[in-house]
C-alpha positions as CSV (number, residue, x, y, z in Angstrom):
1,M,-6.6,5.2,-24.2
2,N,-4.8,6.5,-27.3
3,G,-1.5,8.3,-27.1
4,Y,0.4,6.4,-24.4
5,R,3.8,5.0,-25.4
6,T,4.0,2.5,-22.6
7,A,1.5,1.1,-20.0
8,F,3.1,-0.2,-16.8
9,F,1.0,-2.8,-14.9
10,D,1.5,-4.1,-11.4
11,V,0.4,-7.8,-11.4
12,D,-1.0,-9.1,-8.2
13,G,-4.4,-7.5,-7.4
14,T,-4.2,-5.4,-10.6
15,L,-4.1,-8.1,-13.3
16,T,-4.8,-11.1,-11.1
17,T,-7.4,-11.8,-8.5
18,A,-4.9,-13.3,-6.0
19,P,-1.3,-13.0,-4.9
20,S,0.5,-15.1,-7.4
21,M,3.6,-15.8,-5.2
22,F,1.5,-17.3,-2.5
23,R,-0.9,-19.2,-4.8
24,F,2.2,-20.7,-6.4
25,L,3.9,-21.4,-3.0
26,R,0.9,-23.4,-1.8
27,H,0.9,-25.5,-5.0
28,Y,4.6,-25.9,-5.0
29,L,4.8,-27.2,-1.4
30,A,2.0,-29.6,-2.0
31,A,3.6,-30.9,-5.2
32,L,6.7,-31.7,-3.2
33,G,4.7,-33.8,-0.9
34,N,4.3,-31.4,2.1
35,P,1.2,-31.7,4.3
36,P,-1.3,-28.7,4.3
37,H,0.0,-27.2,7.5
38,E,3.4,-26.6,5.9
39,Y,2.1,-23.8,3.7
40,T,-0.2,-22.5,6.4
41,S,2.7,-22.2,8.8
42,R,4.9,-20.4,6.3
43,R,2.1,-18.1,5.2
44,R,1.3,-17.2,8.8
45,E,4.9,-16.3,9.5
46,L,5.0,-13.9,6.6
47,K,1.6,-12.5,7.5
48,A,2.8,-11.9,11.1
49,M,5.8,-10.0,9.8
50,N,3.5,-7.8,7.9
51,Q,1.2,-7.2,10.9
52,V,4.0,-6.1,13.1
53,G,5.0,-3.5,10.6
54,C,7.9,-5.1,8.7
55,P,8.4,-3.4,5.3
56,R,7.3,-5.3,2.3
57,T,10.9,-5.4,1.1
58,V,11.7,-7.5,4.2
59,T,8.7,-9.9,3.9
60,N,9.5,-10.2,0.2
61,R,13.1,-11.3,1.0
62,A,11.7,-13.7,3.6
63,Y,9.5,-15.3,1.0
64,F,12.5,-16.4,-1.1
65,A,14.1,-18.1,1.8
66,N,11.4,-20.7,1.2
67,L,13.1,-21.6,-2.1
68,E,16.7,-22.0,-0.7
69,G,18.3,-25.1,-2.3
70,A,15.6,-25.7,-4.9
71,F,16.6,-26.4,-8.4
72,A,15.5,-23.5,-10.7
73,S,14.4,-25.8,-13.4
74,E,12.1,-27.7,-10.9
75,V,10.6,-24.4,-9.6
76,S,9.9,-23.3,-13.2
77,F,8.3,-26.7,-14.0
78,H,6.0,-26.5,-11.0
79,A,5.2,-22.8,-11.8
80,E,4.0,-23.7,-15.3
81,D,1.9,-26.6,-13.8
82,W,0.4,-24.2,-11.3
83,F,-0.4,-21.6,-13.9
84,R,-2.2,-24.2,-16.0
85,D,-4.3,-25.0,-13.0
86,E,-5.1,-21.3,-12.5
87,L,-6.2,-21.0,-16.1
88,R,-8.5,-24.0,-15.8
89,S,-10.1,-22.5,-12.7
90,G,-11.2,-19.5,-14.8
91,S,-10.9,-17.1,-11.8
92,F,-7.3,-16.1,-11.8
93,F,-7.3,-12.9,-13.9
94,H,-9.0,-9.7,-12.9
95,E,-11.3,-8.8,-15.9
96,H,-11.1,-5.1,-15.4
97,G,-7.3,-5.0,-15.3
98,V,-6.8,-7.4,-18.2
99,G,-9.5,-5.5,-20.2
100,A,-7.5,-2.3,-19.8
101,L,-4.3,-4.1,-20.9
102,R,-6.0,-5.5,-24.0
103,R,-7.3,-2.1,-25.0
104,H,-3.7,-0.7,-24.7
105,Q,-2.5,-3.5,-26.8
106,D,-5.1,-2.7,-29.5
107,D,-3.7,0.9,-29.5
108,G,-0.2,-0.4,-30.0
109,T,1.0,0.6,-26.6
110,R,4.0,-1.2,-25.1
111,I,3.0,-3.4,-22.2
112,V,5.4,-3.6,-19.2
113,L,4.7,-5.8,-16.1
114,V,6.3,-4.5,-12.9
115,S,6.0,-6.8,-10.0
116,G,7.5,-7.9,-6.7
117,S,7.0,-11.5,-7.8
118,F,9.8,-13.4,-9.6
119,P,10.4,-14.8,-13.1
120,A,9.3,-18.4,-12.6
121,V,5.9,-17.3,-11.6
122,L,5.6,-14.2,-13.9
123,D,6.9,-15.8,-17.1
124,P,3.8,-17.9,-17.9
125,I,1.5,-14.9,-16.9
126,A,3.5,-12.5,-19.2
127,E,3.4,-15.0,-22.1
128,H,-0.3,-15.5,-21.7
129,L,-1.0,-11.8,-21.6
130,G,1.5,-10.9,-24.4
131,A,3.5,-8.5,-22.3
132,D,6.5,-6.8,-24.0
133,E,8.7,-6.6,-20.9
134,V,8.8,-7.9,-17.4
135,W,10.6,-6.2,-14.5
136,C,10.5,-8.1,-11.2
137,T,12.3,-9.3,-8.1
138,E,15.4,-11.4,-9.1
139,P,16.2,-14.3,-6.8
140,D,19.9,-15.3,-6.7
141,I,20.6,-18.6,-8.5
142,A,23.9,-20.4,-8.2
143,W,24.8,-23.7,-9.9
144,G,21.2,-24.1,-10.9
145,R,19.8,-23.7,-7.4
146,Y,18.1,-20.9,-5.6
147,T,20.3,-19.5,-2.8
148,G,17.4,-17.9,-0.8
149,R,19.0,-14.5,-1.5
150,L,18.2,-11.8,-4.0
151,T,20.5,-10.3,-6.7
152,R,19.2,-6.8,-6.0
153,P,16.5,-5.1,-3.9
154,P,12.9,-6.4,-4.4
155,M,10.9,-4.8,-7.2
156,L,8.7,-2.7,-4.8
157,A,8.0,1.0,-4.1
158,G,10.7,3.2,-5.4
159,A,12.2,0.5,-7.5
160,K,9.1,0.5,-9.6
161,A,9.5,4.2,-10.3
162,E,13.0,3.6,-11.4
163,V,11.8,1.1,-13.9
164,V,9.4,3.7,-15.4
165,R,12.3,6.1,-15.9
166,A,14.6,3.4,-17.2
167,V,12.1,2.0,-19.7
168,A,11.1,5.5,-20.9
169,A,14.8,6.4,-21.5
170,R,15.5,3.1,-23.3
171,H,12.6,3.6,-25.7
172,R,13.3,7.4,-26.2
173,T,10.1,8.6,-24.6
174,T,9.3,10.3,-21.4
175,P,7.4,9.1,-18.3
176,A,4.8,11.8,-19.0
177,E,3.8,9.9,-22.2
178,C,3.2,6.7,-20.1
179,I,0.4,5.3,-17.9
180,A,0.6,3.0,-14.9
181,Y,-1.9,0.7,-13.0
182,G,-1.6,-0.4,-9.4
183,D,-3.6,-1.6,-6.5
184,H,-1.4,-1.2,-3.4
185,V,0.2,1.8,-1.7
186,S,3.6,0.3,-2.6
187,D,2.7,1.1,-6.2
188,L,2.4,4.8,-5.5
189,P,5.9,5.8,-6.6
190,M,5.2,4.2,-10.0
191,L,1.8,5.8,-10.3
192,R,3.3,9.2,-9.5
193,A,6.2,8.8,-11.9
194,V,4.0,8.7,-15.0
195,G,1.7,11.1,-16.9
196,S,-1.5,9.2,-16.2
197,A,-2.4,6.7,-13.5
198,V,-5.2,4.2,-12.7
199,V,-5.9,2.9,-9.2
200,V,-7.3,-0.6,-9.1
201,G,-9.4,-1.4,-6.0
202,G,-9.9,0.3,-2.7
203,D,-6.5,1.2,-1.2
204,K,-7.3,4.3,0.8
205,V,-4.0,6.0,0.2
206,L,-4.1,5.4,-3.5
207,R,-7.7,6.6,-3.7
208,T,-6.8,9.8,-1.9
209,H,-4.1,10.5,-4.5
210,A,-6.6,9.6,-7.2
211,R,-8.9,12.4,-6.0
212,I,-6.1,14.9,-5.7
213,H,-4.5,14.2,-9.1
214,G,-7.6,13.2,-11.1
215,W,-6.5,9.6,-11.6
216,S,-8.9,7.0,-13.0
217,L,-10.3,4.1,-10.9
218,L,-11.1,0.5,-11.6
219,P,-13.0,-1.9,-9.3
220,A,-11.1,-4.2,-7.0
221,A,-10.4,-7.8,-8.0
222,P,-12.8,-10.4,-6.6
223,V,-11.4,-13.0,-4.2
224,P,-10.9,-16.4,-6.1
225,P,-11.5,-19.8,-4.5
226,A,-8.6,-21.9,-3.4
227,L,-7.2,-24.2,-6.0
228,D,-7.3,-27.9,-5.7
229,L,-3.8,-29.1,-5.0
230,P,-1.7,-31.8,-6.8
231,L,-1.5,-35.4,-5.5
232,W,-4.0,-34.9,-2.7
233,H,-7.1,-36.8,-1.8
234,T,-10.5,-35.1,-1.4
235,A,-10.4,-35.1,2.4
236,Q,-6.9,-33.6,2.5
237,Q,-7.9,-30.9,0.0
238,S,-10.9,-29.9,2.1
239,A,-8.8,-29.5,5.1
240,A,-6.3,-27.4,3.1
241,H,-9.0,-25.1,1.8
242,D,-10.2,-24.5,5.3
243,E,-6.7,-23.7,6.5
244,V,-5.8,-21.3,3.6
245,K,-8.9,-19.2,4.2
246,E,-7.5,-18.2,7.6
247,V,-4.2,-16.9,6.2
248,E,-4.7,-15.8,2.6
249,S,-5.4,-12.1,3.1
250,V,-2.5,-9.8,3.8
C-alpha cells in the first residue's frame, strides 16, 4: 500500500458492518421514548422510496426530515451514546475495511472519510479511527436546532468525486496518487476519480468495473445483530429486534 498520498473511504458498508444513520436513528427514537413501531414505520417509508426508484439523494434528504426541530446538542449527545453501545457490541466495524485503513495509517497516508451520513454520527467514528478529514452531508442547523433541510446536496455519487479533486488540490497532490474504497454503486464516481480503487463487497456494478480496471476487492461486511435499545424492558426489546429484521436491508 506504499506510495498513496491520500486514502478515501466510504463509511457505511466499507468501514462499518451496518448503515450508521439508521442504527443511530433507531437508538435515537428509542432514547426519546418512542415505541418500536415508530422507527419501523419511518424506516419502511424510506425503504419504499428506494424500492420505487427514488434517487439516494432524495431518500437522504428525507432522512433528515426526521430530525426537524431537534436540538443539535441533544442529537450529538445521543450519537455519542449510540456509538459507545456499538463499540460494546464488538460487531460494528468491518475488519477488512478497517484493516486496510490501519495499514494506510502505518504508511503515513492521509485518511479521509467521505460519507452520505452527517457529523453527529460520523464524528465519534472518525475520532475512533483517527481519520484526518471527514466530508459528509451537512444538515442545516439554525438557532441550535435542525431545520430538516440540508446546507448543500448530500455527499453522494458525483459529490464524492468532487471531494477527491478538492482534497488533492488542497494538499498539492493529484487524484492519481490517491486510493479510494467503496461498497455501493453510488461510490463509483469516487472510485473512478482516483489512481487506485478497492471494491468492498458484492455490488455487481462495482465488481464489473473492478474486472475492467483491475481494481482490488475486499469481502463484504457481515450483518451485525440489532443493538439493545435504551430504556426498554426485555420484552419490548425482543419485539423491536423482530421488527427491525424486516426493514433493515436497503
